[in-house]
C-alpha positions in Angstrom: 87.2 124.1 91.3 88.0 125.9 94.1 91.1 126.3 96.7 90.5 125.5 100.4 93.1 125.4 103.1 92.5 121.9 104.8 93.0 119.3 107.1 94.0 115.9 105.4 90.8 114.2 107.2 89.0 117.2 106.5 90.4 116.1 102.4 89.4 112.9 102.5 86.1 113.4 103.3 85.4 116.2 101.0 86.7 113.5 98.2 84.3 111.5 99.4 81.7 114.1 98.9 83.0 114.9 95.3 82.6 111.3 94.8 79.3 110.8 95.4 79.6 108.8 98.6 75.7 108.0 99.8 76.8 106.1 103.2 79.3 107.2 105.6 79.9 105.0 108.8 82.9 105.1 111.5 83.8 104.9 115.2 86.2 107.8 116.2 89.9 106.9 117.0 92.5 109.7 116.7 94.1 110.0 113.9 90.9 109.2 111.6 87.8 110.8 113.5 87.4 114.3 111.7 87.1 112.4 108.7 83.1 111.6 109.2 82.6 114.5 111.5 83.1 116.7 108.5 81.1 114.7 106.4 78.2 115.2 108.6 78.7 119.1 108.2 79.4 119.5 105.0 77.6 116.7 103.2 73.8 116.8 102.0 70.8 115.7 104.2 70.3 112.6 102.1 74.3 111.2 102.8 73.7 109.1 105.6 76.2 109.3 107.8 76.8 107.4 111.5 78.9 107.1 114.1 78.4 103.1 114.3 78.5 101.0 118.0 82.0 100.1 117.0 84.1 99.4 113.6 82.8 96.2 113.1 79.1 97.5 112.5 80.4 100.2 110.8 81.7 98.0 108.0 79.0 95.8 108.1 76.8 99.0 107.6 78.9 100.1 104.7 78.9 96.4 103.4 75.4 96.7 103.1 75.1 99.8 101.7 77.5 98.8 99.0 75.7 95.1 98.1 72.4 97.9 97.2 75.4 99.2 94.4 76.0 102.6 96.8 78.7 104.2 97.5 80.1 103.9 101.2 83.0 105.2 103.2 84.0 103.9 106.5 86.6 105.4 108.8 88.4 104.0 112.2 92.3 103.7 113.4 94.1 101.1 112.7 93.4 99.3 116.2 90.3 99.7 115.0 90.7 97.4 112.1 91.0 94.6 113.9 87.8 94.8 115.6 86.7 95.2 111.5 88.5 92.2 111.1 85.9 89.2 110.9 83.7 91.3 108.4 86.3 92.5 106.4 87.9 88.7 105.5 84.8 87.5 104.7 83.8 90.6 102.3 86.7 90.6 100.1 85.6 87.0 99.3 82.3 88.1 98.9 82.8 91.4 97.2 80.8 94.5 96.8 78.8 96.1 93.6 79.0 99.9 95.0 82.6 101.1 95.5 83.4 100.5 99.3 86.6 102.1 100.6 87.8 101.5 104.1 89.7 104.6 105.8 92.2 103.1 107.8 94.3 105.8 109.5 97.5 104.5 110.7 99.3 106.3 113.8 103.6 105.7 113.5 104.8 106.4 117.0 102.6 105.4 118.3 101.0 109.0 119.2 97.6 107.8 120.8 97.4 104.2 120.0 98.2 100.7 121.8 100.2 99.7 118.8 101.9 100.4 115.7 100.0 98.2 112.8 100.5 98.8 109.5 97.6 98.4 107.3 99.5 97.5 104.0 100.4 94.5 105.9 96.3 94.1 106.6 96.1 94.6 103.4 98.2 91.7 102.1 96.4 89.5 104.7 93.1 90.6 103.3 94.1 90.6 100.0 92.7 94.3 99.7 94.2 96.6 97.4 95.8 99.6 99.6 95.9 103.0 98.4 98.7 105.2 100.4 98.4 109.0 99.7 101.6 111.1 100.7 100.4 114.1 101.0 96.7 115.9 101.5 96.3 117.0 97.9 96.6 112.8 97.2 94.8 112.1 99.7 91.9 114.2 98.3 92.4 112.8 94.8 93.0 108.9 96.0 89.6 108.6 97.8 87.5 109.9 95.0 89.8 106.4 92.5 89.3 104.6 95.8 85.8 104.2 94.6 86.1 104.0 90.9 88.4 101.1 91.6 86.4 99.6 94.2 83.6 99.3 91.7 85.6 98.3 88.3 87.2 95.2 90.4 84.5 94.8 92.8 86.0 95.0 95.9 86.7 96.7 99.0 89.9 98.5 99.0 91.7 100.6 102.1 92.8 104.0 102.0 95.5 104.1 104.7 96.6 107.7 105.7 99.5 108.1 108.5 98.8 110.6 111.5 101.1 113.2 109.1 98.6 113.1 106.3 95.6 113.0 108.4 96.4 116.0 110.6 98.6 118.2 108.4 97.3 121.1 106.3 97.8 121.7 102.5 95.7 124.1 100.5 94.5 122.1 97.2 91.9 122.5 94.6 89.0 121.1 95.5 85.5 120.2 93.4 82.6 123.2 93.8 79.7 121.5 95.2 77.8 121.6 91.4 80.9 119.6 90.4 80.2 116.8 92.9 79.5 113.0 91.3 75.2 112.1 91.6 76.2 108.2 92.3 72.5 106.4 91.5 72.3 103.3 93.0 69.5 100.6 91.9 69.3 99.0 95.5 69.9 95.3 96.7 69.3 92.4 94.0 68.7 88.9 95.7 70.5 86.3 94.8 71.8 83.8 97.3 74.7 82.4 95.1 76.5 85.4 95.5 75.7 87.3 98.5 75.3 84.1 100.8 78.8 82.8 101.4 79.4 79.2 101.8 82.7 76.9 101.3 82.0 76.5 98.0 81.9 79.8 96.8 84.8 80.5 99.1 87.1 78.2 97.2 86.0 80.1 93.8 86.4 83.3 95.3 89.6 83.0 96.7 91.2 81.2 92.9 89.5 84.4 91.4 91.1 86.9 94.0 94.2 85.5 93.9 94.3 86.0 89.8 92.5 89.3 89.8 95.7 90.8 92.3 98.1 89.6 89.8 96.6 91.3 87.8 96.6 94.2 89.6 99.5 94.3 90.0 100.5 95.0 86.0 97.6 97.3 85.9 98.9 99.7 88.8 102.1 99.7 87.8 101.1 102.3 84.9 98.5 103.8 87.7 99.9 107.6 87.3 100.3 107.9 91.2 102.7 105.0 91.3 106.2 106.5 89.2 109.6 107.0 89.4 111.2 110.3 90.1 113.9 110.7 87.6 117.4 110.9 88.8 121.0 110.4 87.2 121.8 107.5 89.1 121.9 104.8 86.4 124.2 106.8 84.2 126.5 108.3 87.0 128.5 106.4 89.1 126.6 105.8 92.1 124.0 103.5 90.6 121.7 104.0 94.0 117.8 104.6 94.4 115.7 105.1 97.5 112.1 103.7 97.2 109.7 105.0 99.4 105.8 106.0 100.1 103.4 107.9 102.1 104.6 111.2 104.5 108.3 109.3 103.9 108.4 110.6 100.6 108.2 114.0 101.2 110.7 114.1 103.6 113.1 111.7 101.2 112.2 115.0 99.1 113.3 117.4 101.5 116.7 115.3 102.1 117.6 115.1 98.5 119.6 117.6 97.5 119.6 118.5 93.2 123.2 117.3 92.7 122.5 113.6 94.8 120.9 112.1 91.2 119.2 109.7 93.0 116.1 107.8 91.2 113.3 107.2 93.7 110.6 105.1 93.4 107.5 106.8 95.0 104.6 103.7 96.0 101.1 104.5 95.8 99.7 101.1 95.9 101.8 99.1 98.1 99.4 95.9 97.3 99.0 95.0 94.8 102.9 95.8 94.3 103.6 97.2 91.0 106.0 94.9 90.5 106.6 95.5 86.6 107.2 99.4 87.4 109.5 98.1 90.4 111.5 95.9 87.7 112.1 98.9 85.2 113.4 100.4 88.4 115.7 98.0 89.5 117.7 97.8 86.2 120.6 99.4 86.5 120.9 100.2 90.2 123.4 98.4 92.1 121.9 99.2 95.4 118.5 100.9 96.9 117.3 102.1 100.1 113.9 101.6 101.2 112.3 104.2 103.7 109.1 103.4 104.7 107.1 103.1 108.2 106.1 100.8 109.6 106.4 97.0 108.4 109.3 96.4 105.5 106.6 96.3 103.1 108.4 97.9 100.2 111.7 96.2 100.7 110.4 92.6 101.1 108.3 93.2 98.1 111.7 94.3 96.0 113.6 91.6 97.7 110.7 89.3 95.6 111.3 90.8 92.7 115.0 90.8 92.6 114.7 87.2 93.2 111.7 86.6 91.0 113.5 88.5 88.1 117.6 87.2 88.7 118.4 90.9 89.7 121.2 91.5 91.5 120.4 94.7 93.3 121.5 95.0 96.7 118.0 95.7 98.9 118.6 97.6 102.0 116.1 98.9 105.0 114.4 98.1 108.2 115.5 94.5 107.9 119.7 95.2 107.3 119.5 98.0 109.8 120.2 100.8 107.4 116.7 102.3 108.3 114.9 102.6 112.0 112.5 99.4 112.9 110.3 100.9 115.1 108.2 104.3 115.7 107.6 107.3 113.3 110.0 108.6 110.7 111.1 112.2 110.7 112.8 114.7 108.2 115.9 114.2 110.5 115.8 110.3 110.7 115.2 110.1 107.0 118.0 112.3 106.7 120.6 110.2 108.3 119.3 107.4 106.7 120.4 108.7 103.5 123.5 110.5 104.2 124.5 106.8 105.5 123.3 105.1 102.8 125.7 107.4 100.2 128.5 107.5 102.6 128.1 110.8 103.4 129.0 112.4 106.9 125.8 112.7 109.2 124.7 116.2 109.1 126.0 118.0 112.3 124.0 119.3 115.1 123.6 122.9 116.0 126.2 124.5 118.3 123.5 126.2 120.2 120.7 123.2 120.7 117.0 124.6 121.8 116.4 123.8 125.4 114.1 120.5 125.7 111.0 121.2 126.9 109.5 119.4 129.9 108.4 116.1 129.8 104.5 116.5 130.8 103.0 113.1 131.7 99.6 112.8 130.2 97.3 113.3 133.3 93.3 113.3 134.2 91.9 117.1 133.8 91.4 118.8 136.8 87.1 118.2 138.1 87.3 114.9 135.9 85.3 112.8 137.5 86.8 109.5 136.7 89.5 110.8 139.5 86.7 111.2 141.6 85.2 107.2 141.1 89.3 106.1 141.4 89.5 107.5 144.4 86.3 106.3 145.3 87.1 102.6 144.7 90.6 103.1 145.7 89.2 104.1 149.5 86.5 101.6 150.0 88.7 98.6 149.1 92.1 99.8 150.8 93.0 96.7 152.5 91.8 93.7 150.4 93.1 92.0 147.3 91.6 93.5 144.7 92.7 93.9 141.0 91.7 97.1 138.8 91.5 95.9 135.1 91.3 99.3 133.0 90.4 100.0 129.2 91.1 101.9 126.4 89.7 106.1 127.4 90.6 108.8 128.9 90.4 106.7 132.0 93.3 104.9 131.3 95.3 107.8 132.7 94.4 106.0 136.1 97.5 104.0 136.4 99.4 107.3 137.1 100.6 108.1 140.2 99.0 108.8 142.8 96.3 107.0 142.0 97.7 103.5 140.7 94.0 102.2 139.8 94.9 100.8 136.3 96.3 97.3 136.5 95.9 95.8 133.1 95.2 97.6 129.9 95.0 95.4 126.3 92.4 97.0 123.8 88.8 98.3 124.2 86.4 96.1 126.6 89.1 93.7 127.3 89.3 94.5 131.1 85.8 92.7 131.2 87.1 89.8 130.3 90.2 90.0 132.3 88.5 90.8 135.7 86.6 87.2 134.4 89.8 85.3 134.0 91.6 86.8 137.2 88.5 85.6 139.1 88.6 82.2 138.0 91.8 81.3 138.6 92.5 83.6 142.3 88.5 83.5 143.5 89.9 84.9 147.2 91.0 88.5 144.6 88.3 91.1 144.6 88.1 92.1 140.6 86.9 95.0 139.1 86.8 96.1 135.5 86.7 100.4 134.8 84.9 100.8 131.3 83.3 103.8 129.7 80.0 104.5 128.9 81.0 104.6 125.0 83.6 101.8 125.2 80.7 100.2 127.1 78.4 100.0 123.6 81.1 99.6 121.8 83.1 96.9 123.5 81.2 95.8 126.8 78.1 94.2 126.3 79.2 91.2 125.2 82.0 90.4 128.3 79.4 91.8 130.7 77.2 88.6 129.4 80.1 86.4 129.2 80.4 87.1 133.3 77.0 86.6 134.3 76.2 83.7 132.0 79.7 81.8 133.6 79.1 83.0 137.0 82.2 85.4 137.7 82.3 87.5 140.6 83.3 90.7 140.2 82.3 94.6 139.7 81.7 96.3 136.5 82.3 99.8 137.0 81.2 102.1 134.3 82.1 105.8 134.0 79.6 107.5 132.5 80.7 110.8 131.5 78.3 111.6 128.7 80.4 111.5 125.9 83.4 109.8 123.9 85.8 111.9 125.2 89.2 110.6 124.2 88.6 111.5 120.6 86.9 114.6 120.7 83.7 114.4 122.7 81.6 112.5 119.7 78.1 111.3 121.3 77.3 107.6 121.7 74.1 105.8 122.1 73.4 107.0 125.4 74.1 110.7 124.9 70.3 110.4 122.8 72.1 112.8 119.9 73.3 111.4 116.8 76.6 112.9 114.9 74.3 115.4 113.0 72.7 116.4 116.5 69.2 114.8 116.3 67.6 114.2 119.0 67.0 110.4 119.4 66.1 107.9 122.4 69.1 107.3 124.4 70.3 103.8 125.2 70.1 103.1 129.0 73.2 101.7 130.2 71.2 100.3 133.4 68.8 98.9 131.9 71.2 97.2 129.3 73.2 95.8 132.5 69.5 94.7 134.6 68.3 93.1 131.2 71.7 90.9 131.0 70.7 90.0 134.1 72.3 91.3 136.8 70.7 92.6 139.9 72.4 94.9 141.6 73.2 98.0 139.4 73.3 101.3 141.3 74.0 104.7 140.0 75.6 107.7 142.1 77.5 110.5 141.3 81.7 109.7 142.2 81.9 113.3 143.1 79.6 112.7 146.5 82.6 111.4 147.8 80.9 109.8 150.9 78.3 108.4 149.0 80.6 107.2 146.5 82.5 105.3 148.8 79.7 103.8 150.9 78.3 102.9 147.1 81.6 100.9 146.3 81.4 98.6 149.8 77.9 98.0 150.0 77.8 96.6 145.9 81.8 94.8 146.2 80.5 93.2 148.8 77.3 91.5 147.1 78.3 87.9 145.1 78.2 87.4 141.7 78.4 90.2 139.0 77.5 93.5 140.2 77.8 97.1 138.2 78.3 100.6 139.8 77.7 103.3 137.3 79.4 106.4 138.2 77.6 109.3 136.2 78.8 112.8 135.9 79.6 114.8 132.5 82.9 115.5 131.4 84.4 118.9 132.6 84.6 120.2 129.2 80.6 119.8 129.0 80.2 121.1 132.3 81.7 124.5 132.9 82.6 125.4 136.6 79.7 127.4 138.5 82.5 128.3 141.0 85.9 126.9 142.1 87.4 125.8 145.4 90.4 127.9 147.5 92.4 127.0 150.6 92.3 128.6 153.6 95.8 129.2 154.0 95.1 129.7 157.8 93.5 126.5 158.3 96.1 124.7 156.1 98.0 122.1 158.0 100.6 121.0 154.5 100.0 117.8 154.8 99.5 117.6 151.4 97.1 114.7 151.4 95.1 116.3 148.8 98.1 116.2 146.4 99.0 113.2 147.1 95.6 111.2 147.2 94.6 112.9 144.1 96.8 114.0 141.8 94.8 117.0 140.0 96.5 119.3 138.5 95.1 122.3 140.1 96.5 121.3 142.9 100.1 122.6 144.1 102.1 123.4 147.4 103.2 127.0 147.8 105.0 127.9 151.0 104.3 125.0 152.4 100.7 125.3 152.3 98.2 123.8 149.3 97.3 126.1 147.0 94.8 125.9 143.8 95.1 127.3 140.2 92.2 129.0 139.9 92.6 129.2 135.7 92.5 125.1 136.0 90.6 124.1 139.1 86.7 123.3 138.1 84.7 123.7 141.7 84.2 119.9 141.8 84.6 119.7 145.5 86.6 116.5 145.4 89.7 117.7 147.6 87.2 119.4 149.9 85.7 116.0 150.6 89.1 114.7 151.6 90.8 117.3 153.1 91.5 116.6 157.1 90.9 119.7 158.7 87.8 121.5 156.3 90.5 124.0 154.7 89.3 123.7 151.4 85.7 125.2 150.5 83.9 127.2 147.8 83.7 124.9 145.0 80.4 124.1 143.5 79.1 120.6 142.3 77.3 120.8 139.0 
């Protein structure tokens, strides 16, 4: 054993390696991304590691490995679990032979997600056991325990870290490589009565799962990470307690003074719920405050326990308005809830408040090729009735002024199908759907097939910047590289589109403004489904060769560059446009739209 200062995601990865993981798959999504990257970096070459095409594919690949008796890990964020839900629901009925841990990183806030989904609730829905770590060290241990638990009970299990665990750092004790488990497996053994799902098998499996989870509730009541942290509440006058989980346990601990004497129920496995442990905790208590994020999972479970065992304990939390119902918890918000629960005065705010940080709305980077793509489409379609359907990625930021080029955004791949729905209801509207190159592979191909088959009239715009930019520049099938840097045959987006049946597919550099505008006008005028591939690398991958500069004598201060582009490198200074050289990438887009030619010097890469 040795000590390492690790990010939570790194700890989860090292825990999987210590458990002898044989295969790791997933799809990048903040806050989960670093798990797979760490396995690829620090795992041995005989471990298969892949960025799968999407979460559904990743889970199915992992299921195949687990069917073979291997230990498999699959990673995603909470909205990715929606994509993986189809195989997940059936997989719980089929079961596994080797250990299968599904790491779903929840994002309370949300900080970088569309929703505040709670995987604990999804665990109850899918009947899959959930492990909920409260610290980096616990996440490291839990992933190892999860593999053993999965194999013992032949079920996939969830590990549900949240952002504040994934991206927290802690010095923890980890195994040396020589201490890693070596997990040998026999391979897939044919047995259609076990591995082929049919209604008769499903009914039998459903009954077995319900019985198993009832038994697991008892087993998990003795699981050492589910525990009652003792206080003197039962003997004192207060007769109050707190039930909590995950990082909220740490916030609770930070807020409890030594003389508060409150017993605390720490729930490490919210499903199946450790019912017998909860009964022991509730006995002798008049009131319990449930501090959790996001859903009232513990609160509802304790209400059920009170009803089942005829306990008179009053359960408080989100359902009673004692804890906030949305957003992530903080040390301060938990402190306020505890103070109110105990009838204590609220903490006083400091007399001298820290100045508020300036508001910095997210914007596209200076030189981002997506900005050039949006500007070209906007100019080409000016004056026409048009809808611009967006998608999940950096290009969602095209909704901000002055671009205003994202009319809808729902989930990955949805923009392509939403554009079709708008067209079928209003054929006079010119329908555009924007999708990134990584998202095209993950969720855009089927929507394009649907459009072609159902005879929609729309323009698909693939914003190809040669990476998965928003989640940290991971490779995808179009880059010709794997997670471990292996060079493979790249999948051509243009060939895929033509194979679907599209006859009009044009590729253009969006930073060539005049050509980009002409291409949009030409392609959009074609009937049926057609596509434009705007191909230019992300500015993080392509360093500037030269930067643009404004000739102050020529500049007339019209602000067209600023009003049209919203580039963070462009500002006004003394009535003239000015370019911040520390931000400029020399993309030349501002040079293309300046009406008096006052900007020059950039160089496209």
